[in-house]
N, C-alpha and C positions, 0 to 999 in steps of 0.2 A: 621503966618506961616501955607501955605493950602499949601496940597499935592494935584497931579494928575496922576491919573494913564496914562500909554500907551493908545492912542486914539485907541477903539475896532471895530472890524471890525465886531462883532454879531449881534452888535444894527442895524446898515444900514439892512444887511441881513435878520434879523429876521423882522424889517418895513416894510422890501420889501412885506413878505410872509405873513405878519398880515392881516387878516378879523376882523373885530368883532365877536363875535361868544358866547360859551354857557358856562352855570356854573351850573353844577348838583348837589345834594344837598344830600349826602351819606355817611355811616358809615359800622358797625361790623357785621358780620353771616358768612357765612357757604357756598354760592356756587356761581359761577361767571354766571350769567344771560345775554345772549347774546343779548335780545329781551326789549323792553319798555312793549312788553306785561306782564299783570299780570298773572304768574304762581305760583302755589302754591307749594313752597318747599317741602312739606312734601309728596306730591304725586312722589316723589325721592327716593329712596333707600339712607341713608348715602354711601354707595361704590360709587354710580354716584353724589351724590356732594362732595367727600369729597376727589377726586383725588388730591393728589400733587406732585411735583418733588424738591423739596427745599433740603429734608432731605439725598436723596441720589442720586441725577442728574437723576434720571427716573421717570415714570407715577409709582405713589403707594397708595395708601387706606392710611391717616393720620396715623387711628387706629394702624398698622402694621408698621408704620416708625420707624426710631432708632433713634428717637428722640422725645421731646416735644413740638409738634406742633399746631398751631391755625391759622384758618382760616379767612379771613375777606375777603365776598363778595360782589360785585356790585349792589347786590338787598339790601344788610343790608347796604353797606353806603348810597344807594339811601333813605332809611326807618328814618335811624337816622339823616343822614344830618351831615354838618360840613363847614370849610371852608377853611382846608387844609389838606394836612396828617398828622398833628400835633395832629390836633382834633380826625382823625378816631383812630391813636393808642395810643393816651391818655386814649380812653376807652378798650386797652385790660388789662389783667390783670399782674400786678405786673411790670405794663410799664409807663412810664413817661417821657414826654419829657422837658427837661429843658435845661438852659442857661446861658448867662453871661452878662455884660455890650458889650462886644466885640463880640461874637458871639452868637444874639437871638436864644434862644429854637432850637440850633445847637446839642443837644447829648439827645439821647435816651439811659434811664436809665433801666435796663431790670434787675430786681435780686437783686438791690440796687448796682452794679458794676459801680462806678461814685467817679473817685476822680478828673478831672479836667472838664474843660468847652470843650474839644473838643472831637469828636465820633468817638475813635479809637475803642473803642472796643463789638463795633456792624457793621457787614459787611451789607451794601446794596446792592441792586443786583438788575438792570432794565431786567426783561424779561431773570432773569437766570444769567446775566454776571457781573462784577464788576465795582461798582460808587466808586471810589475813587479817592483821589487827592495824589502826591507824598511828599506833604509840610509836612501834619502833619498825614497824613491820617485818618481825620475825621472833614472837615470844610465842613459841609450838612445845615447848617443852610438854605439856599434857598431851598434844597429838601424840608423839614420839613415846613417851611411857604409857600413856593410858588408855588409846584409845584400840576398842574391842577388834583385835585382828580374826574373829571367829565368824564376823558379817561383810569380810571383806572379799570381793570376788576377782581379781584382779588389781594390778600396780602398774601403771603404766609409766615406763622413766623417759628422760631427756637428761644425757649426760653432754652438756654445751650450752650454749645459747640459744633463749623462746623468745626472745622479746618483741620479733617480729609478729607474732599473734599474742602473746599474752601481755608485754608490755614492763611496769617494773618489777623485779628482782627475778624474773625467768632466766638469772644470771651466771651463776655454773652449773642450772638443771632446774629441772621440772618433774615434781610427785604426782602424776594423777590418781588418787584413790576411787578404787569402783565399788560400790556397794551396789549399784542396781543391777538387778538377775538380767539377763538376757531374754528378750522377747521371743525368742524362740528355743528356749532350753527345753529339754523335757523333761518340763517339772508339769503337776498336776496345777489346775487350776488355784488352788490352796495348801499351804503349808504353812506346820509353824516348828521352830528349831529352842532346843533347850536343852544348853548349858552350864553345868556344874562343876567350882575346879576348887581346890584346894593344895596350898603347898608351901614348902618352907617361910619360916617367917612369919608363922600365920597371913599368908596370902591366900583370899580369896576374888574370883573371877565368874560372875556367873550373869550370863545372859539369855534374855528371850527375844525370838525375834517371827515376824509374821510375815507372810507373806499371802498377797491374792490378786490373783487378775482373772479379767473380765472381758467381752468383745471390746469396747473400745475403753478398758483401765486396767492400770497397773497399780499395786500399793505396796509397800514395805514397810516395816515400825522396829524397832529394835529398841531395846531397852537393856542398857549395862551397870552394874555395878562390881568397883574394885577396890580393895584395902588391904593393905601390908605393910605390918611393922617393918619391914626391911632392916637391912644388916646395920647397925652402929659402930662407927670407925672412932675408937678410942684414942683420944690422947691428940689430938693433931692440933699444930702451932696456928695462929691465925696472927693479923694485924694488931697495931698497939700491943704487943706483948703477950695478948690474950693466951687462951688456948682452952681444946673443951673436946666434945663429942660432936662428931660428924654424923647426923643423921638420916635415912635412905627411906623413911617413911612413906606412904603414898595411901591419898584415898577420891573415889570420884565417883560421880554417878552420872550416867551417860544417856539422852535420848535423841534416837536420828530417824529421821521419816525419809522418804522418796517415793514417786511414783508419777502416774500419765493418766491424763484424762484428755482422749481425741488430741488435739492438737496441744496441751496444756501441760507442762511438767512444773515438779516443785520437787525440790530439796531443803531439810531442814534437822539443823543440829544444835541440839541445847547441850551443855556439858559445864558441871560443877567439881572443882580438885581442888582440894591443899597437897603439897609436898612439903617434908620437911628439908629445911637447907641451913645455909650458914648464913648470915647478913651479907648485906651488898659489899659490903667494907672488910667483909672474910675477917668479922670481928663475931668472936664467942661471947656468950652462949648462942646454942642454935636458935633459931626462929621457921615460919613457914610463909610459905607462898601459895598464895590463891590466887586463882583465876577460875572466871566463869567465859565461857565464851558463847558465842549465839550467832548464828549461821542460818539464812534463808535467799533463795534462787527459785525466783517464780520466773516462768519461760515459756515464751508462744510460739509458735511454729505455722510458717504458712507455704504451704507446697502443691497452690494450686495453678503455676504453671510448669509447664512440662520439664524434667532436667532440672529445674531450679529449686531452693528451697531458702526461703529466708526467717531469720527468727529474730526475736528480742526476748535480752533477760536483764532483769533487775536485779541484782544479788546486794546483800547485806551482809555486815558483818561488826557483830558486838562484842565488847571488849573490853573487860574490869581484872586489873592486876593489882594486888594488896601487897608486901612486904615491906620489912625496915631495911633501913639502910644504914645503921649502927645501933649503940645501945641506946642512942639520945634520941633519934629521927626515923620517920616514917614515910612509905610513899602509896599512894593510889593513884590509878588512872583509870578514868571512864571514856571511853573512846567508841566511835561510829564509823563505817565506811561505808558507803552507798555507792554502787560502780553498775552503772548502763549502759549495753552493750547491743548495737543492732547490726547485723553480718546476713547477709547473702553469698551465697555458693550456689556455682553452678558449670555445666559444658558449654563453650562457645562450640565445638566443632567435637569429630570422633577422635580429637586429638590434643584437646586445648580444654584444661578447666581453670575456675578462677574461683578465688574468697577474695570478699573485701568486706571490711566494719567499718565502724565507728565508735569509741568510747568516751563517757563522760563519766567522772570518778570524783566525790567530796567525801571532803575527811575531816571529822571534827570534833570535838571533845575538851576534857580536859586532864592537864599534868605538873606531876608538880611535888614536891614535899609537901608533908603534914603540917610541919613547921615553917613553911614558908607560904606566901601569898599564892593561889594555883594560877596557871596559864591556861586561859582558854583559848581554841585554837580550831579553824574554820578555813579552810582552803580547797584548793581542786587542782586537778590533771587532766589530759582530754588527749586524748590522741585517735588516728584513724590508721588504717596496714592495709595493703592488700600482697595477695599472691598467685602468681600464674603458675602452672603446673603444665608441660608440653611432654607428651610421649614422640618425640623426634624420632622414632622408629620402636619395633616391636621389643629391643632390649636395651633402649636407649632415653632416658627422661632427665629433662633438664627441668627447673625450682629457682624463681626469681622471684622476691618481695621482700619490703618495706613498710614499716611501721616510722610516720611523724608523730613526736607525743612535744606535748607543752605542757610544761607544770607553771602555777600561779607564778613563781618568783623564776624561773628561767629561762633561757632561750630554749627555741624549736631545735628538736634532734631529730635524728635520724638514723634508723636501725634498719640495715640490708642484711639480706638474706638471700646465697647462690648455693646450688645443688647439683651436681652431674651423677645420677646413677646408672651404671652401666651392667647389665647382667652379661656375666662375658660368656657363661654355657649356662645348661640348666643348673649346675651347680657351685657356679661361683660367681656371687655379684660385689662389684667394686663402689664407691662413694668417693670423690671427692668434693668437701662441703666447707663454706663459708662465712659466721654467720656474727653480728655482733648483739650488745645485751645493754642492759642500763640499769641503775639502781638507783632509783629517785629517793633524794632525803625524805625523813615521815615528822611527825610532829616535835618528838625529840629532839634530830636532829635541828630543826627550823628552829623552834619556838620556846624549847627551855630554858629556861631563868633561875638559876641555883647557884648558890656559894661554889659549888663544887664544880659544877659542870655548865656550861653555856653555848645554845645553841643560834647559829647562823640562815639567813635569809640568804644572804651572800653563795651559800652554800649549793656548787651542782651535783648532776650527777657524775657517780660511778658508772666507768664504761669499760667493757671487754670488747675482745676482737680475738674470734677461734678461726683457725684451718684444723678441718681433719682429715686422715684420709684413712677408709677403712676397706677390709678388704674381708669377706664373708665366703663360708663352707658350709652348703647345705644341701642332706638330704637323708632319706627317710629315715634315721636314726642316728643322724648324727651334725649338731651345728655347732659351727666352729667360727667365730669372728677375730680379728686384728684391728684394734685403731694407732693412730698414731696423732697427734695431736699438739698444740702449739698456740699460747694465750696470752695476750697484751692487755694487763689491765689497768685504768690509769683514773688519775683523780680521786686516788682514794679517800675515804673519809676518815680525818685522824686528827687527833686532840692537840692543839699546841695551846703552850699560854699567852694569853694575851691581857693585858694588863691586870696581870697578877691570878686569872682564871681560868683554866682549862677550859677551850671550844673548840667545836669542831670547824675542822677546815679540810680543802681538797689540798692533799700532799703527796708526792711519792708513786711509782709505778711498778708493777711486779712483771716479769714474765715466767710464765710455766711453761712447763713442756713433760711430756710422757708418752708411754706406753701402756695398753689395755688390751687383753687377751681374753678371752671366754668360750668353754665349751661345755656343752651338752650331750652326752653320750648313750644311746640306750644298751648294754651289751646283750640285753633278752628281753622277752619280755617281763622278766620277773626286776631286772637289775638294770639302776640309771646311776648315772655318774655326771655332778655339775663341777665345773671348775672354773675358777676365775685367777688372775693376776693383772698386779699394777705395779708397775715404775713410773716416779714422777719427780721435776723437780723443782725449784723456786728460783729465782734473782731479782733480790728489789733494787733501785734504782741508785743505792747508796752502795751498791757491791755487794748487800749480806745475803750469804747462799742459803737454802731449805729457809727464808724468813718467814715462811707460815708453818705452823703449827700441825699438820698434816703427815702422817711416816709415809718415809719415800717408797717403803715395800709393800705391799697386801700380795698375801696370797691364801687363797680360801680354797674346798673343796668338801665335798659333800658326798655320802654313798647311800644307794638307798637300795633295799632288795626283800621281794615279799618272802618271808619265811616259811609259809604256808600258806594258804587261802585265807586271803582277810586279814592279814597279819601284815605290817610291814614296820621294819626296822631300819633305822637311817642314822647317819654318823654324820656331822658336819664337822670340820676346824677352819676356823679363821686367824690366822696370823698377820698380825700387825707389828711393824716394825717400830721401835720405839721415838716417838714424838721429839721435835725440837725442842729442848728445854729453853727456859731463859738465858742461863746460860751461855747457850751456845749462843744468844744473839747478843751478848756481853752486858745482860742484865745482871745484879745481885741481890736478889730477895734474900731479904735478913728471915726471913719465917721458913725454917726449912722440914719439909714432909718426906714421904716415901718417892726416891727417884723414878719416874717413868722407864719402864724399859720393856724389851719385847715383851710378847706372850701370844701363846695362842688359847684359843678360846675354843673352846672343844663343846660339843652338845650331843647329846644322843635321843631320839625319839622312837616310841613304839606309838604302835596305831592297831589295834585290834576291832573288825567288823564282826558282833556278837553273832550275829546270824550266822556266821560259820561253824556257830560251836552248839545250835540250839535249833529245835523246830518251833519252838514258842513264835508267833508272830509277835508278840508285844518285842521280841530281843531284836526282830528282823533289820530297824533301822535304830539300830542301837549301836556305839561307839564309846570305846575306854580307850585312851594314852596315858602316855605318861613321857614325861620329857624331863631331861637332866642338864642346867645349865652349869659351864662353867666345871666341866669334868674334871679336869685335871685342878681346883682350887686357889688356881693363879692370882697372887695379888696385884691387882690392876690398879695404880695410877695415873694421872693425866696432866699436861702441861698446866699451869694456873694460867688460862687469856683471859680471864676480867682483871685478877688484881697480880699484879707485878712484884708485889712486895715475898709473896708466897708462892714456894716451888711448884705445887702439883694440890691434884684433891685427887679423891675416890672416884674411881670410873666404874668397877664394876664391882659388884657385890660374889664372894666366895662361892661354892659350888650348892646347886639349892635345885630342889623336887618339887614337881609340880603334876598331881593326877589331878583328869577329867574325864567327865562321863559326858556325851552328846545323845541325846534324843530327837530324830524328826518323827514329826506327826501331824 
């Protein structure tokens, strides 16, 4: 028996707009560079390079932000390469993108906070605006696997709580994907970028982008097409005595728009994707996961009062997902999320500034199995927040704030923040941070009415409280930071059998603690080293050690060197310790696949600017890149976090290479 989703209107629209295009090969660093010209990053100060907005919804130096922050620049993405957003984020400290047989590479694990395969403990932003589905709040496999990294200008990352300003899901981290170009970048008024890529497993990745700016406006449009046959893992074991082939094929079309006109801004994303999966119950034969996504944000900013700015944004997220649960049951969800935010920020005097705002969110749609009666839902959340920044002295800063939130079926909840930042001297900065965050239940948690799983409107929000201590050293050619953290995670959303049906309940708590270190060192104007390492532990209420599935230890480093003028070679190695297995926590899966083990994920990247080899003007803005992934051809599996009767799932394909050509015109 097969299941098909409702006919999509997105694919014809995207196909009509699609033109073969670009695939750039980037990774992690520290500043968004808007030109393809080679720029010496260290000729600029950290203050100029590392202005971020994600921590306080305003531009500030990341060293003085009231959060633990990392930045990935466009230049770094270009140097180290990558196939997708997952490759880029996997290189960051204490982070790993994982997934399941149903949602491949769907979950970004930060600091060990991972209990399920849905990505509902990390908040994704696109140019500062929420990307989120109303069904589970975390079906992001299409973003991690298929978002075109060639159009990314910068990625800002918070490790730790962010609910003070962003509300639900900003639990263990916030990822702000920035595709907007800097208004002050040294670009011409109009430019176009074309990228064409072909790689192993019959992989294509093509992007066409156009950017134009005028006296009172700027606009950017990008269209991306991707397709790959992927690698098929043969003869895997599933539930109910089934076995078969595990696919990793993917296909997507994406349209991205953003821009400004005077004080009005807009951001839009449309995507239609399909990925090969194994059915939700880990039952063979394989099938597909189909995801449609729509995102639209409209904003208006008023700056008529000196030193004060007010803005209003309406953000809409549409999400449709279709997949097979088993060989006899399928499901399709159709959800809509409307978020309205009004905020004001400004200075009280030469030492104090404030930001405050209110939000109202409406979630509605249809969930349920195709063989059951669908469940229609319509619910709301609302909240208010405020934050005070106080520059106590030239080298001392204190930040205090809180968010009050209220969902329809729960009581009010307050999430506070406190930060003390001290510039000990011109090279050393210390931070002492405390913050709380929450994750509200979504439609499936509250309203699902299925024979295999029951929602509950009595479900409370999960909460987390985190202490951070960070010490950073920074000078012209060196940045080094060390962070200690401890978090208490309470009121977990878990499943408990009630009247014969698994039902969502609040149950249990987990303590997390860890150490993170990051290093960036420029040996010369031609050679750069990036490195980070992390160690984390977790303990649940029942005394189970390492109760989550993230590896305890990760060590990652990259080295890039300009071989000759215009040609750069980079190598990157990410070491991941083996994750906790199901048998480690006392479970006995009946279907056994390859055991997850430690592994080194090594990649090589070669970038060559053709202008260095020819006087022909046509080639002066052309770049060729070659990216080689999983150089050691490691066999990489991960613990099955969706179905606990199966031991593991394939996590990464074998060695694969990708050649791309980029042309700026």
